[in-house]
SEKOL-976435 format. One line per field, with one value per residue (C-alpha): residue in one letter; x, y, z; residue number from 1. Coordinates in Angstrom, 1 decimal. Example, Ala and Ser with C-alpha at 12.3 -4.5 7.8 and 13.67 -1.06 7.14 Angstrom:
! SEKOL-976435
residuo	A, S;
xx	12.3, 13.7;
yy	-4.5, -1.1;
zz	7.8, 7.1;
num	1, 2;
This chain:
! SEKOL-976435
residuo	X, X, X, X, X, X, X, X, X, X, X, X, X, X, X, X, X, X, X, X, X, X, X, X, X, X, X, X, X, X, X, X, X, X, X, X, X, X, X, X, X, X, X, X, X, X, X, X, X, X, X, X, X, X, X, X, X, X, X, X, X, X, X, X, X, X, X, X, X, X, X, X, X, X, X, X, X, X, X, X, X, X, X, X, X, X, X, X, X, X, X, X, X, X, X, X, X, X, X, X, X, X, X, X, X, X, X, X, X, X, X, X, X, X, X, X, X, X, X, X, X, X, X, X, X, X, X, X, X, X, X, X, X, X, X, X, X, X, X, X, X, X, X, X, X, X, X, X, X, X, X, X, X, X, X, X, X, X, X, X, X, X, X, X, X, X, X, X, X, X, X, X, X, X, X, X, X, X, X, X, X, X, X, X, X, X, X, X, X, X, X, X, X, X, X, X, X, X, X, X, X, X, X, X, X, X, X, X, X, X, X, X, X, X, X, X, X, X, X, X, X, X, X, X, X, X, X, X, X, X, X, X;
xx	31.6, 32.0, 34.7, 31.8, 29.1, 32.0, 31.9, 28.3, 27.3, 25.0, 27.7, 30.4, 32.6, 32.1, 34.4, 34.5, 33.1, 30.1, 29.5, 29.8, 27.5, 24.8, 25.2, 24.3, 20.8, 20.0, 18.8, 20.1, 18.7, 20.9, 19.5, 20.7, 19.1, 19.7, 19.3, 15.2, 13.8, 11.9, 12.9, 10.4, 7.3, 5.8, 3.1, 4.8, 4.6, 8.2, 8.6, 12.2, 15.6, 17.1, 20.2, 21.7, 25.4, 26.3, 25.1, 23.2, 19.0, 16.1, 13.8, 10.8, 8.0, 4.5, 1.1, -2.1, -2.7, -0.1, 0.9, 4.9, 7.2, 10.6, 13.2, 16.7, 19.5, 20.8, 24.4, 25.4, 26.2, 22.3, 19.6, 16.2, 13.8, 14.5, 12.6, 9.2, 10.1, 8.0, 5.3, 1.8, 2.6, 5.0, 4.9, 7.4, 7.0, 8.9, 9.3, 13.0, 13.9, 17.7, 20.1, 22.2, 23.4, 22.4, 23.0, 20.5, 21.0, 17.7, 16.7, 13.2, 11.7, 11.2, 14.8, 15.9, 13.6, 14.8, 17.9, 19.9, 18.4, 20.0, 23.8, 24.4, 26.7, 24.1, 21.5, 23.7, 24.8, 20.5, 19.7, 22.6, 21.7, 18.2, 18.6, 21.1, 18.3, 15.6, 18.3, 18.5, 15.2, 14.7, 17.6, 15.7, 12.4, 13.8, 16.3, 15.4, 13.5, 16.1, 15.1, 15.9, 13.9, 16.5, 17.0, 13.6, 13.8, 16.9, 14.7, 11.3, 13.6, 15.3, 12.3, 11.2, 14.7, 15.6, 19.1, 20.7, 23.3, 23.6, 21.3, 17.6, 15.1, 11.9, 8.8, 6.8, 5.0, 6.7, 3.2, 2.8, 6.3, 5.5, 2.3, 3.7, 6.1, 4.0, 6.2, 5.3, 6.1, 8.5, 10.7, 10.7, 11.4, 13.9, 15.7, 16.0, 17.4, 20.3, 20.9, 21.2, 23.5, 25.7, 25.7, 23.7, 20.7, 19.4, 15.8, 13.9, 10.1, 8.4, 11.6, 14.3, 17.5, 19.8, 22.9, 24.8, 22.1, 24.7, 25.9, 22.8, 22.4, 25.5, 25.7, 22.2, 21.1, 23.4, 22.6, 25.5, 25.7, 28.6, 26.0, 23.3, 23.7, 22.2, 23.9, 27.9;
yy	-5.0, -5.9, -2.8, -0.2, -1.6, -1.5, 2.4, 2.8, 3.9, 1.2, -1.3, 0.7, -1.2, -4.4, -7.3, -9.0, -11.8, -11.0, -8.9, -12.1, -13.6, -11.2, -11.6, -15.3, -14.8, -11.3, -10.6, -7.9, -5.7, -3.6, -1.3, 1.6, 4.6, 7.2, 11.0, 11.7, 8.3, 8.8, 6.2, 6.4, 8.4, 10.6, 8.0, 5.1, 2.3, 2.0, -1.5, -2.0, -0.4, 1.7, 3.1, 5.6, 4.5, 6.4, 9.2, 11.9, 12.0, 15.2, 15.1, 16.5, 17.2, 18.8, 18.7, 19.3, 21.9, 24.1, 25.9, 25.6, 22.8, 22.2, 20.0, 19.1, 17.1, 14.4, 12.8, 9.2, 7.3, 7.8, 5.8, 7.1, 7.8, 4.6, 6.2, 5.6, 2.0, 2.3, 3.6, 4.2, 6.2, 3.6, 5.7, 8.2, 11.3, 12.7, 12.1, 10.5, 11.4, 10.1, 13.5, 12.1, 8.2, 6.5, 3.0, 2.4, -1.2, -1.9, -5.0, -6.1, -4.9, -8.7, -9.8, -6.3, -7.7, -11.2, -10.8, -7.2, -6.6, -9.7, -7.9, -5.9, -3.6, -2.9, -2.1, 0.3, 1.9, 2.2, 3.2, 6.2, 7.5, 7.6, 9.2, 12.0, 13.1, 12.9, 14.8, 17.6, 18.0, 18.6, 20.9, 23.1, 22.9, 24.7, 27.3, 30.7, 32.0, 34.4, 38.0, 39.2, 37.9, 35.8, 33.9, 33.4, 32.4, 29.9, 28.8, 27.6, 26.0, 24.4, 23.0, 21.5, 19.8, 16.3, 17.4, 20.9, 21.5, 20.9, 23.0, 23.1, 24.7, 26.1, 27.2, 29.6, 33.0, 35.7, 37.1, 33.5, 33.1, 36.6, 35.2, 32.1, 34.6, 37.1, 40.0, 41.9, 41.2, 44.4, 42.9, 39.5, 40.9, 43.1, 40.4, 37.6, 40.1, 40.7, 37.5, 37.1, 40.0, 37.8, 34.4, 32.6, 32.5, 32.9, 33.7, 32.8, 33.2, 31.6, 29.4, 30.6, 28.2, 28.1, 26.6, 26.1, 25.7, 25.2, 28.6, 30.6, 29.0, 30.1, 33.3, 34.0, 31.8, 30.3, 26.8, 24.0, 23.0, 20.1, 17.8, 18.8, 15.7, 12.5, 10.3, 10.9;
zz	41.7, 45.4, 45.5, 44.5, 47.1, 49.9, 49.1, 49.5, 52.9, 53.8, 53.2, 53.7, 57.4, 56.0, 54.7, 51.6, 53.2, 54.7, 51.6, 49.8, 52.2, 51.7, 48.0, 47.9, 49.3, 48.1, 44.8, 43.3, 40.5, 38.6, 36.1, 33.4, 32.6, 29.9, 30.0, 30.6, 31.7, 34.4, 37.1, 39.9, 40.1, 43.3, 44.4, 43.3, 45.8, 47.6, 47.7, 47.1, 48.8, 45.9, 45.5, 42.8, 42.5, 39.3, 37.7, 38.6, 39.1, 39.7, 42.3, 41.9, 44.4, 43.6, 45.7, 45.0, 46.6, 46.2, 43.4, 42.4, 42.5, 44.0, 41.6, 42.9, 41.6, 43.5, 42.9, 43.6, 45.7, 47.1, 48.3, 47.2, 50.2, 52.4, 55.0, 52.5, 52.8, 56.3, 58.1, 57.6, 54.2, 52.0, 49.0, 46.9, 47.8, 44.8, 40.6, 39.9, 36.1, 35.0, 34.9, 31.8, 31.9, 35.8, 37.1, 39.8, 42.5, 43.5, 46.6, 47.1, 50.5, 51.1, 50.7, 52.7, 55.6, 56.0, 54.9, 55.0, 58.3, 59.9, 59.6, 62.2, 60.0, 57.5, 59.9, 62.2, 59.1, 58.1, 61.5, 61.3, 57.7, 58.6, 62.3, 61.0, 58.2, 60.9, 63.6, 60.3, 59.8, 63.5, 63.9, 60.2, 62.9, 65.5, 64.3, 64.6, 61.2, 59.7, 60.0, 56.6, 53.8, 51.2, 54.7, 54.7, 51.0, 51.9, 54.7, 52.3, 50.6, 52.6, 55.1, 51.7, 50.6, 50.1, 50.6, 51.7, 49.0, 44.8, 42.1, 43.3, 41.1, 42.5, 40.1, 41.2, 40.6, 42.8, 43.6, 45.5, 47.1, 48.3, 49.8, 51.3, 53.1, 54.0, 52.2, 48.9, 45.8, 45.2, 48.0, 46.7, 43.5, 44.7, 47.0, 44.1, 41.7, 44.4, 44.6, 41.0, 40.8, 44.1, 41.9, 44.2, 41.7, 38.3, 37.3, 34.9, 33.7, 37.2, 38.3, 40.5, 40.4, 42.9, 41.6, 44.8, 48.0, 49.9, 49.9, 50.0, 53.1, 54.4, 53.3, 54.4, 56.9, 60.1, 59.7, 60.4, 56.2, 57.3, 58.5, 55.6, 53.7, 55.5, 53.6, 53.0;
num	1, 2, 3, 4, 5, 6, 7, 8, 9, 10, 11, 12, 13, 14, 15, 16, 17, 18, 19, 20, 21, 22, 23, 24, 25, 26, 27, 28, 29, 30, 31, 32, 33, 34, 35, 36, 37, 38, 39, 40, 41, 42, 43, 44, 45, 46, 47, 48, 49, 50, 51, 52, 53, 54, 55, 56, 57, 58, 59, 60, 61, 62, 63, 64, 65, 66, 67, 68, 69, 70, 71, 72, 73, 74, 75, 76, 77, 78, 79, 80, 81, 82, 83, 84, 85, 86, 87, 88, 89, 90, 91, 92, 93, 94, 95, 96, 97, 98, 99, 100, 101, 102, 103, 104, 105, 106, 107, 108, 109, 110, 111, 112, 113, 114, 115, 116, 117, 118, 119, 120, 121, 122, 123, 124, 125, 126, 127, 128, 129, 130, 131, 132, 133, 134, 135, 136, 137, 138, 139, 140, 141, 142, 143, 144, 145, 146, 147, 148, 149, 150, 151, 152, 153, 154, 155, 156, 157, 158, 159, 160, 161, 162, 163, 164, 165, 166, 167, 168, 169, 170, 171, 172, 173, 174, 175, 176, 177, 178, 179, 180, 181, 182, 183, 184, 185, 186, 187, 188, 189, 190, 191, 192, 193, 194, 195, 196, 197, 198, 199, 200, 201, 202, 203, 204, 205, 206, 207, 208, 209, 210, 211, 212, 213, 214, 215, 216, 217, 218, 219, 220, 221, 222, 223, 224, 225, 226, 227, 228, 229, 230, 231, 232;
């Protein structure tokens, strides 16, 4: 267990002795989940520090005022919305479902405050990762908008994503995507079919599947994808 925890980004740099001191005080809850099992629901209260330590999750976001959803594959190791522990809105923004078998580590928020943040290495790791995510979001907002429609589609997905890599499934009608981008349905259809021919997307009824989203960004929009994952 020690070796697995020390490989997680939040505990990197700690010695086994320092980690033992944490484990003596902090209650760690480990849980295993089966394929298709819902782990956290959108709008659930975020009252635990939760880390995916093995397997994959689907992270699905949907808002009541938008007629589309975005689902992403999240791979271990990954902390689930640690930024939702703080601030005026402390609820999860996505629904998380296990893809295959997965394992999670959960730490109650009270232990997070009273013990984990007392350790400078953990605090620095936590702040660095939170800051990195904020900086990536800041970079996204200030980059010039892509001139070509395929780049605009990539940007539309990117600004709504938790990460900028891996598998993404956007459930949206072409008419709705055209309206969001100020384009015609014909042009949207033409560009999406081109992306499918290039192996960057698969089109199904009402759904666009981007298999490796980082490749779409690299080919359609100049974005520093080497910095895309705030928890690597």
